[in-house]
C-alpha positions in Angstrom: 110.0 187.7 246.0 112.8 185.1 245.9 111.0 183.1 248.5 107.7 183.3 246.6 109.4 182.1 243.4 110.9 179.2 245.4 107.4 177.8 246.3 107.1 174.1 245.7 104.1 172.5 244.2 102.9 171.8 247.7 103.5 175.4 248.7 101.6 176.7 245.7 98.7 174.3 246.4 98.6 175.6 250.0 98.6 179.2 248.8 95.9 178.6 246.3 93.7 176.7 248.7 94.0 179.4 251.3 93.1 182.1 248.9 90.0 180.1 247.8 89.0 179.6 251.4 89.3 183.3 252.0 87.2 184.1 249.0 84.5 181.6 250.1 84.5 183.0 253.7 84.1 186.5 252.4 81.0 185.6 250.3 79.5 183.1 252.7 80.3 185.1 255.8 81.9 182.2 257.7 84.4 183.4 260.3 85.7 179.9 261.0 86.5 179.4 257.3 88.1 182.8 257.3 90.5 181.7 260.1 91.3 178.5 258.3 92.0 180.4 255.1 94.3 182.8 256.9 96.2 179.9 258.5 96.6 178.1 255.2 97.8 181.2 253.4 100.2 182.2 256.1 102.1 178.9 256.2 103.7 179.1 252.8 104.3 182.9 253.2 106.0 182.5 256.5 108.1 179.6 255.2 109.1 181.7 252.2 110.2 184.6 254.4 112.2 182.3 256.7 113.9 180.5 253.9 114.7 183.7 252.0 116.2 185.3 255.1 118.3 182.2 255.9 122.0 183.1 255.9 123.8 179.8 255.9 127.5 180.1 255.2 128.8 176.8 253.7 132.3 176.1 252.3 132.7 173.4 249.7 135.8 171.5 248.6 136.0 168.7 246.0 138.6 166.0 245.6 139.1 163.7 242.7 140.7 160.3 243.2 142.4 159.9 240.8 142.5 163.2 239.0 143.2 161.3 235.8 141.3 158.1 235.0 141.6 155.7 232.2 138.7 155.2 229.9 136.4 152.5 231.3 137.7 152.9 234.9 136.1 154.7 237.8 137.0 157.8 239.8 135.8 158.8 243.2 134.6 162.4 243.8 134.6 163.5 247.5 132.6 166.5 248.5 133.5 168.2 251.8 130.9 170.6 253.1 131.6 172.7 256.2 129.1 174.9 258.1 131.2 177.9 259.0 128.6 179.7 261.1 127.5 179.2 264.7 124.0 178.2 263.6 122.9 174.7 262.6 121.5 174.3 259.2 118.1 172.9 258.3 117.3 170.3 255.6 119.8 170.5 252.8 119.4 168.9 249.4 122.7 168.7 247.5 123.2 168.2 243.8 126.5 168.1 241.9 126.8 168.9 238.2 128.4 166.2 236.0 128.3 165.7 232.2 126.1 163.1 230.8 129.1 161.0 229.8 130.0 160.5 233.5 126.5 159.3 234.5 123.5 160.8 236.2 123.7 163.8 238.5 124.4 162.7 242.1 121.8 163.9 244.7 122.1 163.8 248.5 120.0 164.9 251.5 121.6 166.2 254.7 119.2 166.6 257.6 121.2 168.9 259.8 124.8 170.2 259.9 125.8 171.4 263.4 127.7 174.6 263.9 131.3 174.3 262.6 130.3 170.8 261.4 131.8 169.0 258.5 130.2 166.4 256.2 131.9 164.4 253.5 130.1 162.7 250.7 131.5 160.3 248.1 130.2 159.2 244.8 131.7 157.5 241.7 131.9 158.5 238.1 132.8 156.4 235.1 133.3 157.2 231.4 134.0 155.0 228.4 135.0 158.1 226.4 138.2 160.1 226.5 138.2 163.8 227.2 138.3 166.6 229.8 135.0 166.6 231.8 134.0 169.6 234.0 132.6 168.6 237.4 130.6 171.2 239.3 129.5 173.6 240.4 127.7 172.2 243.5 124.1 173.4 244.1 122.4 173.4 247.5 118.7 173.5 247.9 117.4 174.9 251.2 113.9 173.9 252.2 111.5 174.3 255.1 110.4 171.3 257.2 107.0 171.2 255.6 108.3 171.1 252.0 106.6 174.3 251.0 109.6 176.3 249.8 112.9 175.3 248.1 115.6 177.9 247.4 118.6 176.9 245.3 122.1 178.4 245.9 125.2 177.4 243.9 128.9 177.5 244.4 131.1 178.8 241.7 134.1 176.5 241.9 134.4 173.4 239.8 137.0 170.7 238.9 138.0 168.9 235.8 138.4 165.1 235.4 140.7 164.0 232.7 139.8 160.7 231.1 142.9 159.3 229.3 143.1 156.6 226.7 143.5 153.0 227.9 147.2 152.2 228.4 148.1 148.6 227.7 151.4 147.3 229.1 153.7 146.3 226.3 156.5 143.6 226.3 160.1 144.9 226.1 161.4 145.2 222.6 164.8 146.4 221.7 164.6 149.5 219.4 167.8 151.1 218.2 168.0 154.8 217.5 170.3 157.8 217.4 171.4 159.5 220.6 171.5 163.2 220.8 172.4 165.7 223.5 172.1 169.3 224.6 175.4 170.3 226.2 178.1 172.7 225.1 179.6 170.4 222.5 178.4 167.3 220.6 181.6 165.2 220.9 184.4 166.0 223.2 187.0 164.0 225.1 189.2 165.2 227.9 192.8 164.1 227.5 194.7 162.5 230.4 197.2 165.4 230.4 195.2 167.4 232.9 193.5 170.7 233.2 195.5 172.3 230.4 193.6 170.3 227.8 190.1 171.2 229.2 188.3 173.5 226.7 187.0 176.4 228.7 184.6 179.1 227.6 183.8 182.7 228.8 181.7 183.1 232.0 178.0 183.6 231.4 175.6 185.0 234.0 174.1 182.2 236.1 177.1 179.9 235.7 178.2 178.0 238.9 181.3 179.7 240.3 182.6 176.3 241.2 183.2 175.7 237.5 185.6 178.7 237.2 188.8 177.6 235.5 191.4 179.9 237.1 194.4 179.1 234.9 192.4 180.0 231.8 191.0 183.1 233.6 194.6 184.3 234.2 195.7 183.6 230.7 192.7 185.4 229.0 192.3 188.2 231.4 188.6 187.4 231.8 186.5 185.0 233.9 186.5 181.6 232.2 184.5 178.4 233.2 184.8 174.7 232.3 182.3 173.6 229.6 179.3 171.6 230.7 179.5 167.9 230.1 177.4 166.6 227.3 174.0 165.4 228.4 173.0 162.5 226.2 169.4 161.4 225.8 167.5 159.3 223.3 165.0 161.2 221.2 162.0 160.0 219.3 158.7 161.0 217.7 155.3 159.5 217.8 153.1 160.1 214.7 149.3 159.6 215.1 147.1 159.5 212.1 143.9 161.4 213.1 142.4 161.8 209.6 138.7 161.0 209.7 138.5 159.4 206.3 141.4 157.0 207.3 139.4 155.4 210.1 136.3 153.2 210.4 133.7 152.6 213.1 132.1 154.6 215.8 132.5 154.9 219.6 135.1 153.2 221.9 135.6 150.3 219.5 136.3 152.4 216.4 139.7 152.1 214.7 140.5 155.7 215.7 140.0 155.0 219.4 142.1 151.8 219.0 144.8 153.9 217.4 144.8 156.5 220.2 145.0 153.7 222.8 147.9 152.1 220.9 149.7 155.5 220.7 149.2 156.0 224.4 150.5 152.6 225.2 153.6 152.9 223.0 154.3 156.5 224.3 154.1 155.5 227.9 156.2 152.4 227.3 158.9 154.4 225.6 158.8 157.2 228.1 159.4 154.8 230.9 162.5 153.5 229.1 163.9 157.1 229.1 163.0 158.2 225.6 162.5 161.9 225.0 159.4 161.8 223.0 157.3 164.3 221.0 153.8 163.9 219.6 153.0 164.7 216.0 149.7 164.3 214.2 148.6 164.9 210.6 148.0 168.5 211.8 151.6 169.0 212.8 153.6 168.9 216.0 151.6 169.0 219.3 152.9 171.1 222.2 153.3 168.9 225.3 153.2 170.8 228.6 156.1 170.3 231.0 154.2 168.1 233.5 156.1 164.9 233.1 156.4 163.2 229.7 153.9 160.3 230.3 151.2 162.6 231.9 151.6 165.4 229.3 151.3 162.8 226.5 148.2 161.2 228.0 146.7 164.7 228.6 147.2 165.5 224.9 145.8 162.2 223.7 142.8 162.6 226.0 141.4 165.4 223.9 142.7 164.5 220.4 139.9 164.4 217.8 139.7 163.3 214.2 140.6 165.8 211.6 139.2 166.6 208.2 142.7 166.4 206.6 143.2 164.1 203.6 147.0 164.0 203.7 149.8 163.3 206.2 152.0 166.0 204.7 151.8 168.5 207.6 152.8 165.7 210.0 155.6 164.5 207.8 156.9 168.1 207.5 156.9 168.4 211.3 158.9 165.2 211.6 161.5 166.4 209.0 161.9 169.6 211.1 162.8 167.5 214.1 165.8 166.2 212.4 167.5 164.5 215.3 164.8 161.9 216.0 166.5 158.5 216.4 163.2 156.7 216.5 159.9 157.4 214.8 156.8 155.3 215.6 153.8 156.0 213.2 150.4 154.8 214.3 148.5 154.7 210.9 144.9 154.3 209.8 144.2 153.5 206.2 147.1 154.5 204.0 147.7 154.1 200.3 150.9 153.3 198.4 151.6 157.0 197.7 151.2 158.0 201.3 153.4 155.0 202.3 156.1 156.2 199.9 156.1 159.7 201.4 156.5 158.1 204.9 159.1 155.7 203.6 161.3 158.6 202.4 161.3 160.0 205.9 163.6 157.3 207.2 167.3 158.1 206.8 170.7 157.0 208.2 170.5 155.1 211.4 166.9 156.2 212.2 164.6 153.4 213.3 161.1 153.6 211.9 158.2 151.5 213.3 154.8 151.6 211.4 151.8 150.4 213.4 149.3 149.8 210.7 145.6 149.3 211.5 143.7 147.2 209.0 140.8 149.6 208.8 139.3 148.0 205.7 138.3 145.0 207.7 137.0 147.0 210.7 133.4 147.0 209.6 133.7 144.2 207.0 136.0 141.3 208.1 135.9 139.8 204.6 138.0 142.8 203.4 140.8 142.4 205.9 144.4 142.1 204.7 143.5 143.6 201.4 145.7 144.5 198.5 146.1 148.2 199.3 147.0 147.3 202.9 149.7 144.8 201.8 151.0 147.2 199.2 151.6 149.9 201.8 153.3 147.4 204.0 155.6 146.4 201.2 156.6 150.0 200.4 157.5 150.7 204.1 159.3 147.4 204.6 161.4 147.9 201.5 162.5 151.3 203.0 163.6 149.6 206.2 160.6 150.3 208.3 159.5 147.7 210.9 155.9 146.7 210.4 153.4 146.1 213.3 150.1 144.9 211.9 147.0 145.6 214.0 143.9 143.9 212.6 140.4 144.4 214.2 140.1 142.7 217.6 143.9 142.4 218.0 145.7 143.8 221.0 148.7 146.1 220.6 150.5 144.1 223.4 150.3 140.9 221.2 151.4 142.8 218.0 154.2 144.9 219.5 156.9 142.2 219.4 156.8 142.5 215.6 158.6 145.9 216.1 161.8 143.9 216.6 161.7 142.6 213.0 163.4 144.8 210.4 162.2 145.5 206.9 161.2 142.5 204.9 161.9 140.0 207.7 158.5 140.8 209.3 156.6 140.2 206.1 158.5 137.1 205.1 158.3 135.7 208.6 154.5 135.9 208.5 154.2 134.3 205.1 156.2 131.3 206.3 
């Protein structure tokens, strides 16, 4: 039955013609026509039996190069098929499953794979859209030499291609910020007097025995170790405005996609400078997996989507909970004066705030660019000491990023002059 269901159009035509010939031979009484009808009917039936009983054993492996690709760039998919039996295969038609966003489904024909033979097939995929795209499973269609029967068998394994936002190299800009650490104490100095002034603590399971402080151990009557040295690192936060109503445009050229690309470029740039960064959206803090800061940030931004939120309050609350951020970079869509005031109050002490502001009003209508509301929000943030990076439609974040060096009102006054 599987073989009969796998009959091609040609096989069905042969079967129908043979049955018609048999019927005519029966009524007419022509023995030669009867022989012809039996031959025509037997061909697709024999082919169906042979194909259905075929027991090819194939192994398939897939390799993506690179496993992460920027939007607009290509990735190469390599299929490795191995015949693990001692029998050669017949005609194989191979089709891999890819989403529509990556292009048409690739199809290949292999005439014959010898016993223990290996075939490698390459094809390219490309996407202008961010996201995680499943590739596979691979399906193999087995046919007979006459094209009467095709039987499809599929593998179960698949892979995932991550298409990340476009990352634009940024020029170096000096951004000051607080430094925080995670050792045993926040500020500590060891006096020059020697070991007597070292502040030890009690031994904890897992401590290195080489750090045991024997003099303090003898004094306290329990095992004491030297405290860990303070590990200092710079900390920062990246706020991305994903509110749907705060952006304009559709597709890769929309203000939202430009904002995601700007956030990716800034995040990778700061991570390469050693900044411990966390990602926050208007929905709150995003969990970044421990796979390397740059890659985990890009993986998170690859799947970020617009939200239905109307306020930045959840994102601002997540930033307040961080507390120790020495640098906050906010990539903003359309914000009003009230939202700008809430963001302005976030800056305190020596914290450095950088606001990358997209001029979304002029995204669809250039005559509305640099409007009153846009300038009012800039003024509110600049008065609170934020550094303003203006990003109008068509501008590159690489060209606008040097404005992050200008503090407060200096950026606005410098542009007006």
